[in-house]
N, C-alpha and C positions, 0 to 999 in steps of 0.2 A: 367018675370024678363028680364031686359035689358041685352044685351051682355056685356055692360060696368060693370054692377054689378057682373055678372058671372066671368068676367076676374079679377076683384078686389078680389073676394072671393078666386079664385084659386091662385092669386099672394100672398095673405095672407097665404094660405096653404104652399106654397114653402118658403116664408120668415120665417114663424114660424118653419118649419122643419129645415131650414138652421141655425136659431138662437137658436134652441133647446127650443123654447117657446111652450111646449107641452100643456099647459093649453089653450093658444089661439088656437092652432091647433085643439084641441078637441072641442072647442066651435063652430067651423064652420063645424064640421062633424055631420050629422044626427045620432041619436041614433042607427038606423038600417043601417048605412052606411056599404057598403061592398066593399071589395078589392079583385081583382084577378090579380096575376102577376106570373112571372116565379119562384119566390122564395117562394110563398105561397099564402094563402087566409086569409081573415078575414071577419067575418059576423056581426060585430057591430062597432060602433064608438070607443068604448073603445079598442077593439081588433086592429083596424086600428092604433090608437094612440100607443099601445104597440109595434106593428110591426115597426113603424117609429122610436120609441125610441130605439129599438134594433138596427136597421140599422144605426141610428145616431152615434152609438159607433165607427163605422168604416168610417163614412162620414166626409170628410174634406171640401167639397164644393159642391154646386149645382149651375150650370151655365145655366141659361135659354137662349136658342138660339132663340126660336120662340114660340109665344102663339097665337092660332087662336080660335076665338069664333064663335059659331053658335047657337044662342038662349041660351038654358040652358046647352049647351055642350061646353067644353073647352078642346082643345088638346094642350099639352105643349111638345115641343121637348127640352130636356135639357141634359147636361152632368153631370153625377154623378161621383164625385171624391171621391175615398176611399183610405184608407191605404192599401188595399189588392190587388188593380189592377189599371192599367192605367185608365184614364177617359173613361167612357162608355156612349154611346149615348142611351137615353131612350125616349120613347114616352109614355105620360100619358094622358089618356082620363078621364076627370072628368065630371060627370053629376050632375047638381044642381036641387034640388026640395025644395020648401018652404024655400028658402034662406039659405040652407045648402048643403054641398056636400053629395050626396047620394050614388053614385057609382064611383069607381076608377078602371080603367083598365090600366095595365102597360105592356109594352113589351120591352124587350131588350135581348141581348145575355148574359146569366148568366155565361157562361163558365169561364171568367176570375176570377169570385168569387168562382166558385165551382171546380177549378182545372181541367178545361177542360171537366167535366162531364155534361151531359144534365140533 
């Protein structure tokens, strides 16, 4: 896969999440996609979709600051805006296999969303 295709796939992921188009979002996730982040894990594409649908209830915006591709890997630095906390800086690492997002790893400081608890 070219880096351009990987970047477009991840851009679609973020735009689908931002616009709450979860059918499109799910269509670009592998059936066995998995997610690991500070607020939880998911082991299937359906579970990833459900997690993002839940988070979207408090999400007001997603502002992408930088996207870097390296083959089938895309790292996105973005600000997550929510109704619960000031904008939070987030790093998202997506790995693409067979034209779908297979793995998502996210890191950020969750304390603004969890009341200061780790």
